C-alpha positions in Angstrom: -8.8 -25.4 -28.5 -7.7 -22.7 -25.9 -8.2 -23.3 -22.2 -7.0 -19.9 -20.9 -7.9 -16.3 -21.7 -5.3 -13.5 -21.8 -7.0 -10.1 -21.8 -6.0 -6.6 -22.8 -7.4 -3.8 -20.6 -7.8 -0.5 -22.6 -10.8 -0.6 -25.0 -11.4 -4.2 -24.0 -12.3 -4.0 -20.3 -12.7 -0.2 -20.2 -13.2 2.5 -22.8 -10.2 4.8 -23.1 -9.8 7.8 -25.4 -7.9 11.1 -24.6 -10.5 13.0 -26.6 -13.1 12.2 -23.9 -11.1 14.5 -21.7 -9.7 17.0 -24.2 -13.0 17.7 -25.9 -14.0 19.2 -22.5 -10.8 21.3 -22.4 -10.8 22.7 -25.9 -14.0 24.4 -27.1 -13.3 23.8 -30.8 -12.7 20.3 -32.3 -9.9 21.7 -34.4 -8.0 22.9 -31.3 -8.4 19.4 -29.8 -7.1 17.8 -33.0 -4.1 20.0 -33.1 -3.2 19.4 -29.5 -3.5 15.7 -29.7 -1.6 15.5 -33.0 1.3 17.9 -32.1 1.6 18.2 -28.3 0.3 15.2 -26.3 0.6 12.7 -29.1 0.4 8.9 -28.9 4.1 8.7 -29.7 4.7 10.8 -26.6 2.3 8.8 -24.5 4.0 5.5 -25.3 6.7 6.5 -22.8 4.2 6.2 -19.9 3.5 2.6 -21.0 7.3 1.9 -20.9 7.5 3.1 -17.3 8.4 6.8 -17.6 6.5 8.7 -14.9 3.9 11.3 -15.9 6.1 14.0 -14.2 9.2 12.9 -16.2 7.4 12.7 -19.5 5.7 16.0 -18.9 9.0 17.7 -18.3 10.2 16.5 -21.8 7.6 18.7 -23.7 6.8 21.5 -21.3 9.8 23.6 -22.5 8.5 23.4 -26.1 4.9 24.1 -25.3 4.8 26.3 -22.2 1.5 27.8 -23.3 -0.1 24.4 -22.8 1.2 23.7 -19.3 -2.3 23.2 -17.8 -3.5 21.0 -20.7 -0.3 18.8 -20.6 -0.6 18.5 -16.8 -4.2 17.4 -17.2 -3.0 14.2 -18.9 -2.0 13.0 -15.4 -4.3 15.0 -13.0 -7.5 14.4 -15.0 -6.5 11.0 -16.4 -9.7 9.2 -15.3 -11.7 11.6 -17.4 -10.3 9.9 -20.5 -12.2 6.8 -19.4 -15.9 6.4 -20.1 -16.6 3.3 -17.9 -16.2 -0.4 -18.1 -17.4 -2.5 -21.0 -20.3 -4.5 -19.7 -20.0 -7.4 -22.2 -16.4 -8.0 -21.2 -17.1 -8.0 -17.5 -20.1 -10.4 -18.1 -17.8 -12.7 -20.1 -15.1 -12.6 -17.3 -17.8 -13.6 -14.7 -19.0 -16.4 -17.0 -15.5 -17.7 -17.7 -14.7 -17.7 -14.0 -17.9 -19.7 -13.3 -16.7 -22.2 -16.0 -13.3 -22.6 -14.4 -11.4 -20.9 -17.1 -8.2 -19.2 -15.9 -7.9 -15.5 -16.9 -4.8 -13.3 -17.1 -4.0 -9.7 -18.3 -1.3 -8.4 -20.7 -1.6 -4.7 -21.2 0.4 -1.7 -22.3 -0.2 0.7 -19.4 1.5 3.0 -17.0 1.8 1.5 -13.5 0.8 4.9 -12.0 -2.8 4.5 -13.2 -3.3 0.8 -12.9 -5.0 0.8 -9.5 -7.4 3.6 -10.6 -8.4 1.8 -13.7 -8.9 -1.7 -12.2 -11.0 -0.1 -9.5 -13.8 0.6 -12.1 -13.7 -2.9 -13.6 -16.3 -4.9 -11.6 -14.9 -8.3 -12.7 -11.2 -7.5 -12.0 -11.1 -10.0 -9.2 -11.5 -12.7 -11.8 -8.0 -12.0 -13.0 -5.4 -14.5 -11.7 -2.4 -12.5 -12.7 -1.3 -9.5 -14.8 1.6 -8.3 -16.7 1.8 -4.5 -17.4 4.2 -3.1 -20.0 5.5 -0.4 -17.6 6.7 -3.0 -15.1 8.6 -5.1 -17.6 9.9 -2.4 -20.0 8.4 -4.1 -23.1 5.4 -3.1 -25.2 3.0 -5.1 -27.3 3.3 -6.0 -30.2 7.0 -6.9 -29.3 6.9 -10.7 -29.3 9.2 -10.7 -26.3 6.4 -9.5 -24.0 4.2 -12.4 -25.1 7.1 -14.8 -24.2 7.4 -13.1 -20.9 3.7 -13.4 -20.2 3.6 -17.1 -21.2 6.6 -17.8 -18.9 5.2 -15.9 -15.9 1.8 -17.4 -16.1 3.0 -20.8 -17.3 0.9 -20.7 -20.5 1.3 -22.6 -23.7 0.4 -20.5 -26.8 -1.8 -23.3 -28.2 -3.8 -23.3 -25.0 -4.2 -19.5 -24.8 -6.8 -17.1 -26.3 -5.5 -13.5 -26.5 -8.1 -10.7 -26.7 -7.0 -7.2 -27.8 -8.3 -4.2 -29.7 -5.1 -3.6 -31.6 -4.7 -5.4 -35.0 -0.9 -5.2 -34.7 -1.0 -6.9 -31.2 -3.3 -9.6 -32.5 -1.0 -10.3 -35.5 2.1 -10.6 -33.2 0.3 -13.0 -30.9 -1.0 -15.1 -33.8 2.5 -15.4 -35.3 3.5 -17.1 -32.0 0.8 -19.7 -32.3 -1.6 -18.0 -29.8 -5.3 -18.1 -30.5 -6.6 -14.5 -30.9 -9.8 -12.5 -31.0 -9.6 -8.9 -32.4 -11.9 -7.0 -30.1 -13.7 -4.4 -32.3 -17.4 -4.9 -31.3 -18.3 -6.0 -27.7 -21.2 -8.0 -29.1 -18.8 -10.3 -30.9 -17.1 -11.4 -27.7 -19.5 -14.0 -26.4 -19.9 -15.8 -29.8 -16.1 -16.0 -30.0 -15.8 -17.6 -26.5 -18.5 -20.1 -27.4 -16.9 -20.8 -30.7 -13.6 -21.5 -29.0 -15.3 -23.9 -26.6 -14.6 -21.7 -23.5 -18.3 -21.0 -22.9 -21.4 -23.0 -23.6 -24.1 -21.5 -25.9 -26.9 -19.7 -24.1 
């Protein structure tokens, strides 16, 4: 049974979706769809998670899409508008785990430029004993190497660790290494998982 929890951040601790911002910018849904599928795409955004600055990454696409300069720049200047608050069930679980003496760590694909802004809106962030951010190590989940790095940095054994993430690919990669996993798709399923894994007592 696991004795330690390793958390993801985006869509586990906080709700993040670029559409939350760009639905405000583009009056028509089809315009928003087109922008997010051809200009500021997830493939383009991955560079931020690898440590490329917003300014550097913006410069890569501005020459191709000069008509969208304001919208591309908003990816940085209005970043926090992509978030729609912390996830209450997760923060409650983090408090409960802390009270139960369960160590908690973070492994997240994220730009270092926005980390402090994001953690500031997570009420239970002070329960985290350590964190590894992809931009700081130049590795991305689901690359197995980043899990090895996290286990080494936090002195974790896979068999003792429960990894919680919203990405099926990340979950599969962790499970292949012998790490316990919980695919976070519904916040209400979190507490039953933690009870089932013996980390929390039934209410």
